[in-house]
VOPAVO-645745 format. One line per field, with one value per residue (C-alpha): residue number from 1; residue in one letter; x, y, z. Coordinates in Angstrom, 1 decimal. Example, Ala and Ser with C-alpha at 12.3 -4.5 7.8 and 13.67 -1.06 7.14 Angstrom:
BEGIN
n = 1_2 .
res = A_S .
px = 12.3_13.7 .
py = -4.5_-1.1 .
pz = 7.8_7.1 .
END
This chain:
BEGIN
n = 1_2_3_4_5_6_7_8_9_10_11_12_13_14_15_16_17_18_19_20_21_22_23_24_25_26_27_28_29_30_31_32_33_34_35_36_37_38_39_40_41_42_43_44_45_46_47_48_49_50_51_52_53_54_55_56_57_58_59_60_61_62_63_64_65_66_67_68_69_70_71_72_73_74_75_76_77_78_79_80_81_82_83_84_85_86_87_88_89_90_91_92_93_94_95_96_97_98_99_100_101_102_103_104_105_106_107_108_109_110_111_112_113_114_115_116_117_118_119_120_121_122_123_124_125_126_127_128_129_130_131_132_133_134_135_136_137_138_139_140_141_142_143_144_145_146_147_148_149_150_151_152_153_154_155_156_157_158_159_160_161_162_163_164_165_166_167_168_169_170_171_172_173_174_175_176_177_178_179_180_181_182_183_184_185_186_187_188_189_190_191_192_193_194_195_196_197_198_199_200_201_202_203_204_205_206_207_208_209_210_211_212_213_214_215_216_217_218_219_220_221_222_223_224_225_226_227_228_229_230_231_232_233_234_235_236_237_238_239_240_241_242_243_244_245_246_247_248_249_250_251_252_253_254_255_256_257_258_259_260_261_262_263_264_265_266_267_268_269_270_271_272_273_274_275_276_277_278_279_280_281_282_283_284_285_286_287_288_289_290_291_292_293_294_295_296_297_298_299_300_301_302_303_304_305_306_307_308_309_310_311_312_313_314_315_316_317_318_319_320_321_322_323_324_325_326_327_328_329_330_331_332_333_334_335_336_337_338_339_340_341_342_343_344_345_346_347_348_349_350_351_352_353_354_355_356_357_358_359_360_361_362_363_364_365_366_367_368_369_370_371_372_373_374_375_376_377_378_379_380_381_382_383_384_385_386_387_388_389_390_391_392_393_394_395_396_397_398_399_400_401_402_403_404_405_406_407_408_409_410_411_412_413_414_415_416_417_418_419_420_421_422_423_424_425_426_427_428_429_430_431_432_433_434_435_436_437_438_439_440_441_442_443_444_445_446_447_448_449_450_451_452_453_454_455_456_457_458_459_460_461_462_463_464_465_466_467_468_469_470_471_472_473_474_475_476_477_478_479_480_481_482_483_484_485_486_487_488_489_490_491_492_493_494_495_496_497_498_499_500_501_502_503_504_505_506_507_508_509_510_511_512_513_514_515_516_517_518_519_520_521_522_523_524_525_526_527_528_529_530_531 .
res = X_X_X_X_X_X_X_X_X_X_X_X_X_X_X_X_X_X_X_X_X_X_X_X_X_X_X_X_X_X_X_X_X_X_X_X_X_X_X_X_X_X_X_X_X_X_X_X_X_X_X_X_X_X_X_X_X_X_X_X_X_X_X_X_X_X_X_X_X_X_X_X_X_X_X_X_X_X_X_X_X_X_X_X_X_X_X_X_X_X_X_X_X_X_X_X_X_X_X_X_X_X_X_X_X_X_X_X_X_X_X_X_X_X_X_X_X_X_X_X_X_X_X_X_X_X_X_X_X_X_X_X_X_X_X_X_X_X_X_X_X_X_X_X_X_X_X_X_X_X_X_X_X_X_X_X_X_X_X_X_X_X_X_X_X_X_X_X_X_X_X_X_X_X_X_X_X_X_X_X_X_X_X_X_X_X_X_X_X_X_X_X_X_X_X_X_X_X_X_X_X_X_X_X_X_X_X_X_X_X_X_X_X_X_X_X_X_X_X_X_X_X_X_X_X_X_X_X_X_X_X_X_X_X_X_X_X_X_X_X_X_X_X_X_X_X_X_X_X_X_X_X_X_X_X_X_X_X_X_X_X_X_X_X_X_X_X_X_X_X_X_X_X_X_X_X_X_X_X_X_X_X_X_X_X_X_X_X_X_X_X_X_X_X_X_X_X_X_X_X_X_X_X_X_X_X_X_X_X_X_X_X_X_X_X_X_X_X_X_X_X_X_X_X_X_X_X_X_X_X_X_X_X_X_X_X_X_X_X_X_X_X_X_X_X_X_X_X_X_X_X_X_X_X_X_X_X_X_X_X_X_X_X_X_X_X_X_X_X_X_X_X_X_X_X_X_X_X_X_X_X_X_X_X_X_X_X_X_X_X_X_X_X_X_X_X_X_X_X_X_X_X_X_X_X_X_X_X_X_X_X_X_X_X_X_X_X_X_X_X_X_X_X_X_X_X_X_X_X_X_X_X_X_X_X_X_X_X_X_X_X_X_X_X_X_X_X_X_X_X_X_X_X_X_X_X_X_X_X_X_X_X_X_X_X_X_X_X_X_X_X_X_X_X_X_X_X_X_X_X_X_X_X_X_X_X_X_X_X_X_X_X_X_X_X_X_X_X_X_X_X_X_X_X_X_X_X_X_X_X_X_X_X_X_X_X_X_X_X_X_X_X_X_X_X_X_X_X_X_X_X .
px = 34.6_36.6_39.9_39.0_37.9_41.0_43.3_41.7_42.0_45.6_46.6_45.2_47.0_50.2_49.9_49.4_52.4_54.5_53.5_54.6_57.8_58.7_58.5_61.0_63.3_62.7_62.6_60.7_62.2_59.7_60.4_59.5_56.2_55.3_56.3_54.2_51.2_51.5_51.8_48.6_46.8_47.7_46.8_43.6_42.4_43.1_41.1_38.2_38.1_38.1_35.2_33.3_34.0_33.9_32.2_29.5_27.7_27.5_27.1_26.1_24.1_20.4_19.5_21.4_18.2_16.5_16.3_19.6_21.5_24.1_26.6_28.7_32.4_34.1_35.3_33.0_29.7_27.6_29.7_31.5_28.4_26.5_29.3_29.8_26.2_24.9_22.2_22.3_19.0_19.4_20.4_18.0_15.0_16.1_16.2_12.8_11.3_12.9_11.3_8.4_6.5_9.4_9.5_13.3_16.1_19.5_22.7_26.3_28.5_32.1_33.7_30.6_28.7_25.0_22.4_18.6_16.7_13.2_11.1_7.3_4.8_4.2_7.9_8.2_5.3_7.0_10.4_9.4_6.2_5.6_9.2_10.6_12.5_13.9_16.3_18.9_20.9_24.1_27.6_28.2_25.4_27.1_30.4_28.7_26.9_27.7_30.6_28.2_24.8_25.7_24.5_21.0_17.5_18.3_20.9_19.6_17.7_15.1_14.0_16.3_14.7_11.2_12.3_13.9_11.0_8.5_10.2_10.8_7.3_6.1_8.5_7.2_3.5_1.0_0.4_4.1_3.9_1.3_3.8_6.6_4.6_5.4_9.1_8.3_6.6_9.4_12.2_10.2_10.0_13.8_14.3_12.3_14.4_17.6_16.2_15.7_19.3_20.4_18.3_19.5_18.2_17.1_13.6_14.8_17.9_19.2_19.5_21.1_18.2_20.5_22.6_19.6_17.4_20.2_20.7_17.0_16.7_19.6_18.4_14.9_16.2_18.6_15.6_13.2_15.7_18.5_16.9_19.7_19.9_22.5_22.5_23.1_20.4_22.2_23.9_27.3_29.4_30.5_27.7_28.3_27.8_29.1_27.2_26.5_30.1_30.5_27.3_28.2_31.5_29.9_26.6_27.8_31.5_33.9_33.7_36.8_35.6_32.2_33.8_35.9_32.7_31.1_34.2_34.5_31.2_32.8_36.4_37.1_39.7_38.6_41.1_44.1_44.0_46.1_44.7_42.7_39.6_39.4_40.9_38.6_35.6_37.0_37.6_34.1_32.6_34.7_33.8_30.1_30.4_32.5_30.0_27.1_28.8_29.1_25.4_24.3_26.4_25.1_21.5_22.0_23.4_20.5_17.8_19.3_19.2_15.4_14.8_13.0_14.2_13.4_12.3_10.0_11.6_9.9_12.8_13.6_16.9_15.4_12.6_15.0_17.0_13.8_12.5_15.7_15.3_11.6_10.8_8.4_5.1_6.6_9.9_13.3_14.4_17.6_19.9_23.6_25.5_27.0_23.5_22.1_24.9_24.2_20.4_20.9_23.3_20.7_17.8_19.7_21.3_18.1_15.8_17.4_18.6_15.3_13.1_15.7_15.9_12.1_12.2_15.0_13.1_9.9_11.7_12.9_9.3_7.9_10.7_10.6_7.0_5.1_1.9_3.2_0.7_-0.3_-0.2_-3.9_-3.4_-0.7_-2.7_-5.4_-4.6_-5.8_-3.6_-0.6_-0.9_-0.9_1.9_4.2_3.4_4.2_7.5_8.4_7.3_9.1_12.1_12.5_15.7_16.7_17.8_18.4_19.1_19.9_18.9_20.6_18.6_19.0_17.6_16.5_13.1_10.8_9.3_6.9_7.9_11.6_14.0_16.3_19.2_20.5_23.0_21.5_21.7_18.7_18.7_15.6_15.3_12.4_12.3_11.7_8.3_7.6_8.3_7.1_5.0_3.5_2.0_1.6_0.9_2.7_3.0_4.8_7.8_5.6_4.9_1.1_-0.2_-3.8_-3.1_-3.4_-7.1_-8.0_-5.5_-6.5_-5.2_-1.7_-1.1_-3.7_-1.6_0.1_3.3_3.3_4.7_8.0_9.5_9.0_9.2_6.5_6.1_7.6_10.6_8.7_10.2_9.4_9.6_7.5_4.6_7.1_8.9_5.7_4.3_7.7_7.9_4.3_4.7_7.8_6.2_3.3_5.5_8.0_5.3_3.4_6.4_8.2_7.6_9.9_11.1_13.9_17.4_19.5_21.3_18.1_16.7_19.7_18.7_15.8_13.4_15.8_16.2_19.0_22.3_22.5_25.4_26.6_27.7_25.6_23.2_20.9_19.3_21.4_22.4_25.8_27.5_25.6_23.5_19.9_19.9_16.4_15.3_13.4_11.2_9.6_5.8 .
py = -9.1_-6.4_-8.1_-8.4_-4.8_-3.5_-5.7_-4.4_-0.8_-1.2_-3.0_-0.1_2.5_0.5_0.3_4.1_4.6_2.3_4.3_7.6_6.1_4.5_7.9_9.2_6.2_4.3_1.1_-0.1_-3.2_-6.0_-5.8_-2.1_-2.9_-5.6_-3.4_-0.5_-2.8_-4.2_-0.7_0.5_-2.7_-2.6_1.1_1.0_-2.4_-1.1_2.1_0.1_-2.4_0.5_2.0_-1.3_-2.3_1.0_3.7_2.0_-0.1_2.6_5.8_5.1_1.9_2.4_-0.3_1.4_2.7_-0.8_-1.9_-3.5_-4.8_-2.3_-4.5_-5.1_-6.0_-3.2_-5.6_-8.7_-7.4_-10.2_-13.0_-14.0_-14.0_-16.1_-18.7_-18.9_-18.7_-21.7_-22.1_-21.6_-19.7_-17.6_-14.3_-14.5_-15.2_-12.5_-9.9_-11.1_-10.6_-7.2_-6.1_-8.5_-6.2_-5.1_-6.9_-7.1_-6.9_-5.9_-7.3_-7.2_-10.2_-10.9_-7.7_-5.8_-7.4_-6.6_-9.3_-8.8_-11.3_-11.9_-11.2_-11.3_-13.5_-10.6_-10.4_-14.2_-14.0_-11.3_-12.9_-16.5_-16.1_-12.7_-11.9_-15.5_-15.2_-11.8_-13.6_-16.2_-18.5_-16.6_-17.9_-18.1_-20.7_-22.9_-22.5_-23.7_-26.9_-27.2_-29.6_-32.4_-31.2_-31.0_-28.4_-29.8_-28.4_-26.4_-24.2_-23.7_-20.5_-18.9_-20.8_-23.8_-24.2_-24.2_-26.8_-29.1_-28.8_-29.5_-32.8_-33.8_-33.1_-36.1_-38.4_-37.0_-37.1_-38.6_-41.5_-42.5_-42.0_-44.8_-47.1_-46.2_-46.4_-50.1_-49.1_-46.8_-49.6_-52.1_-49.7_-48.8_-52.6_-52.8_-49.9_-51.7_-54.9_-52.7_-51.4_-55.0_-55.8_-52.7_-53.8_-57.4_-59.7_-56.9_-55.5_-51.9_-50.0_-46.5_-46.0_-43.1_-42.0_-39.8_-42.8_-45.1_-42.6_-41.4_-45.1_-45.5_-42.2_-43.1_-46.6_-45.4_-42.6_-45.1_-47.2_-44.4_-41.9_-44.0_-47.5_-49.2_-50.9_-49.0_-51.4_-49.1_-50.9_-54.2_-55.4_-55.4_-52.2_-52.6_-51.7_-51.7_-48.0_-46.1_-42.9_-42.7_-42.1_-39.3_-37.6_-37.8_-36.0_-33.1_-32.7_-33.2_-32.2_-31.4_-27.8_-26.5_-28.1_-26.4_-23.0_-23.4_-24.1_-20.9_-18.8_-20.2_-18.5_-15.1_-15.8_-18.8_-20.5_-24.1_-25.0_-23.5_-25.1_-28.3_-29.4_-32.5_-30.6_-29.3_-32.2_-34.7_-32.7_-32.5_-36.3_-37.0_-34.6_-36.1_-39.6_-38.8_-37.6_-40.6_-43.0_-41.2_-41.3_-45.1_-45.4_-43.2_-45.2_-48.5_-47.3_-46.1_-49.5_-51.3_-49.4_-50.4_-48.8_-49.1_-46.9_-49.6_-51.2_-54.9_-54.3_-51.4_-49.3_-46.0_-44.4_-40.8_-41.5_-44.1_-41.7_-38.9_-41.3_-42.5_-39.0_-38.1_-41.0_-41.1_-37.4_-35.5_-34.1_-34.7_-33.0_-34.2_-33.2_-35.1_-34.9_-35.3_-37.7_-34.8_-33.4_-36.7_-36.9_-33.4_-34.0_-37.3_-35.7_-32.9_-35.2_-37.8_-35.1_-33.1_-36.1_-38.3_-35.6_-33.7_-36.8_-38.4_-35.1_-35.1_-38.6_-37.7_-34.7_-36.8_-39.3_-36.4_-35.2_-38.6_-39.4_-36.2_-35.0_-36.0_-36.3_-38.0_-39.3_-42.9_-45.5_-45.0_-41.3_-41.7_-44.4_-41.7_-40.1_-36.7_-36.6_-38.0_-35.2_-32.6_-34.2_-34.3_-30.7_-29.6_-31.4_-29.6_-26.3_-26.4_-28.5_-27.9_-29.8_-27.4_-24.1_-21.4_-20.5_-17.2_-15.3_-12.5_-9.8_-9.9_-6.4_-3.3_-3.9_-2.8_-5.3_-4.3_-0.7_-1.4_-0.7_-3.6_-2.8_-5.3_-7.6_-7.4_-10.7_-12.0_-14.6_-16.9_-18.5_-21.1_-20.7_-17.0_-17.8_-21.0_-19.7_-16.1_-15.2_-12.3_-15.0_-18.2_-16.5_-16.5_-20.3_-20.3_-22.2_-24.9_-28.2_-28.3_-30.6_-29.6_-26.0_-27.3_-28.1_-24.4_-22.0_-18.4_-15.0_-14.9_-18.6_-19.4_-17.7_-20.2_-18.1_-18.6_-22.1_-22.3_-25.7_-26.6_-22.9_-21.6_-20.3_-21.8_-23.1_-24.9_-28.3_-30.6_-33.7_-32.5_-35.0_-37.9_-36.9_-36.4_-39.8_-41.5_-40.1_-41.0_-44.5_-44.9_-43.4_-45.7_-48.8_-47.8_-46.8_-50.0_-52.0_-49.7_-47.2_-44.2_-42.5_-40.3_-41.6_-40.7_-38.0_-36.3_-36.7_-35.0_-31.8_-31.4_-30.2_-27.7_-27.5_-29.8_-28.1_-27.6_-27.8_-24.5_-23.6_-26.0_-26.2_-28.6_-28.8_-31.2_-31.8_-30.5_-34.0_-35.1_-37.7_-38.1_-40.8_-42.1_-45.1_-47.8_-50.4_-53.3_-53.3 .
pz = 6.5_8.4_7.6_3.9_3.7_5.4_3.3_0.0_1.2_2.4_-0.8_-2.9_-0.7_-0.9_-4.7_-4.8_-2.5_-4.7_-7.9_-6.3_-4.9_-8.2_-9.9_-7.3_-6.7_-10.0_-7.9_-4.8_-3.0_-2.2_1.5_1.5_-0.3_2.3_5.2_3.9_3.4_6.9_8.3_6.5_7.5_11.2_11.6_9.7_11.1_14.6_13.9_12.4_15.3_17.8_16.0_15.9_19.5_21.3_19.2_17.0_19.5_22.1_20.1_16.5_16.1_15.2_17.8_20.7_22.3_22.6_26.3_27.2_30.2_31.4_33.3_30.2_30.0_28.0_25.3_25.4_26.6_28.2_26.5_29.7_31.8_29.3_29.3_33.1_34.2_36.3_33.6_29.8_30.1_33.2_31.8_28.8_31.1_33.5_30.7_29.5_33.0_33.3_29.9_29.3_26.9_24.8_21.4_21.6_24.2_23.0_24.5_23.5_23.0_22.0_20.5_21.5_18.7_19.0_19.4_19.6_21.8_20.3_23.4_22.8_20.9_18.4_17.7_17.3_14.8_12.7_12.7_12.2_10.1_8.5_7.6_7.7_4.4_5.3_7.6_7.1_9.4_10.2_9.7_13.4_13.7_11.1_13.0_16.1_14.8_11.1_11.6_12.8_11.6_8.0_5.4_5.1_5.3_8.4_6.7_3.1_2.4_0.1_-3.0_-2.3_1.2_-0.3_-2.9_-0.4_2.1_-0.6_-1.5_2.2_3.2_1.2_3.1_6.4_5.5_7.8_5.5_5.9_9.7_9.8_8.0_10.4_13.7_14.2_14.2_17.1_19.0_18.3_19.5_22.6_23.4_22.8_25.3_28.0_27.3_27.7_31.0_32.1_31.3_33.3_36.4_36.1_38.8_41.1_41.4_41.0_40.0_39.2_35.4_33.5_31.2_29.0_28.0_27.5_25.7_23.4_22.4_21.8_19.9_17.6_17.0_16.1_13.9_12.3_11.0_10.2_8.7_7.4_6.9_8.9_12.3_14.3_17.2_20.2_22.3_21.9_25.1_23.3_23.6_20.0_17.6_13.9_13.6_16.6_16.2_19.9_21.0_18.3_19.3_23.0_22.1_20.1_22.0_25.6_25.4_28.2_29.6_27.6_24.4_24.8_25.5_22.3_20.3_21.5_21.2_17.6_16.7_17.3_16.4_14.1_16.3_15.7_13.0_14.9_18.4_18.6_22.0_22.7_23.8_20.2_18.3_20.0_18.7_15.2_15.1_16.2_13.7_10.9_11.9_11.9_8.3_7.2_8.7_7.1_3.7_4.1_5.0_2.0_-0.5_0.9_0.7_-2.9_-3.7_-1.9_-3.8_-7.1_-10.6_-10.9_-7.9_-5.9_-2.7_-2.3_1.3_0.2_2.9_3.8_5.6_4.8_3.0_0.7_-0.2_-1.0_-3.3_-5.0_-5.5_-7.2_-9.6_-10.3_-9.9_-7.8_-9.3_-12.7_-12.1_-11.2_-7.7_-7.4_-4.3_-4.9_-2.7_-0.7_-0.2_0.9_3.5_4.7_4.9_6.7_9.2_9.8_10.4_12.4_14.7_15.2_15.1_17.7_20.2_20.5_21.1_23.4_25.4_25.7_27.1_29.5_31.0_31.0_33.2_35.5_35.9_36.5_39.0_41.0_41.1_44.2_42.2_39.1_36.6_36.9_34.1_33.7_33.2_30.6_28.8_28.2_24.9_26.0_29.1_27.2_24.7_27.5_29.4_26.3_25.4_29.0_29.0_25.8_27.1_30.5_29.5_25.8_24.8_22.0_23.5_20.9_17.3_15.5_12.5_10.4_8.7_4.9_4.5_6.5_8.0_10.8_13.3_16.0_15.5_15.9_13.0_12.3_9.9_7.4_9.0_12.5_14.5_16.3_19.0_19.3_22.7_22.9_26.7_26.4_24.8_26.6_30.2_29.9_32.9_30.9_28.6_30.6_34.0_37.3_37.3_33.9_35.3_37.0_35.4_35.0_32.1_32.9_31.7_28.1_28.6_28.8_27.2_27.6_26.8_25.4_26.0_23.4_20.7_18.3_18.9_22.7_22.3_20.4_21.1_17.4_16.2_13.9_10.3_7.1_9.0_11.7_12.6_9.7_11.9_14.8_14.2_13.9_17.1_19.1_18.1_18.7_22.3_23.1_21.9_24.1_27.2_27.0_26.6_29.4_32.0_31.4_32.7_35.1_37.9_38.0_41.2_42.5_42.6_45.6_43.5_42.6_46.1_47.5_45.6_48.1_45.4_44.0_40.2_39.0_38.0_34.2_31.8_30.4_27.8_25.7_22.8_24.5_27.9_29.9_33.5_34.4_34.4_31.3_33.1_34.4_37.1_37.8_39.8_37.8_39.5_37.6_38.0 .
END
């Protein structure tokens, strides 16, 4: 925006200079025109950037009096600290503990760009519910995940978001969940068979739950979302659709690649770095889209011209294709091929990773807690519900998202100008001691039996978000994870691996920067023992 604004102004000034010079000289060489334009542009862009970086954020901004950390770098604010912190959540949670009652905490990032951290249940309610459509997903979020998540439901806004969600709600209705539940059971059985292959002839073995659960999550999502068998739980290392390798590359990248991704949100450098850390990411994102396009075209062909699949498949992709052909509530709601690709990328990416992450951290809890729940505990539906909610509260796989104000508005008494960027951290709500009590960071499933005070608010638990943009697949994901836990724990006992035992009860080292909650090396080694 600043470049475009400065270029237009400089071009206008150069044109005026040319007109004056022409009257005097009767001719203006092209090189003189270009040099004058570059001079105007360089001077004015430097002045504008100085104002933005040094003057505005500290002396002019309407949000400058909101509580804010003071240990800023003069040019990049807290950006460096956020990227190099031992945990991707450390600074956000520290700021929340410092100002637990303030609706927002303001911090500066790259180029002293202002960000407001949503900080209390009341602020979460106003941002996600009351004023939900007064905000949009900012460009920086698309630059972070858009290459592999697609421009699906997660990125559309306003009336188009309402239209797409209305159509997709039918595919994700409870009646369809009953039809798909046998798929959850079947894939859970395949995962236990995969564990058996990993253990081999031994009674017990250490297994990487990240690898296993990502395979399981992708294969389950492949059937329920795309209507195809992806084959990642097969013993062979050469499945027909190699989504796993691509998602590993973009969701758990090497350190330098992750840094490039986050720098790209502030300065779009992605397309100009000819190094493998960047090129490998671009190849994986491109391959994901190419594979998804093949899947979409094949599913359109399978369904046929009459809009009916011979297998009567109830996967999400088939239902989107059918709705486009047969209509929805008497109206045509057709998705183009490109939109089907984007929607499928969105649901496959979000659908497999969140549920797989929930299973990974469930394994961590079951393997490391001295008083882990027994199979009889897990088999009780009420306890299983509490256990899954507590895993999502303490170890929410999805970390953060952002919003940009579409208009001036006031939230919880704080004026927020148009264009202000908000950062929404699920952990700020889920781990708030002001809301959940002094044991907020402890794993206590029984707390869900008697929520009191602020914890009873629907805005205290934000793993699925709230409001009109609440996770549309939350019921599916919850049911999928519970079916899997029941199956796995009926056949295996989980305990600490030597790597986790060596931590001596300390929290495991986390990957940073990252968009999901992962261990630093991208693994979760847990000991599995056959029952």
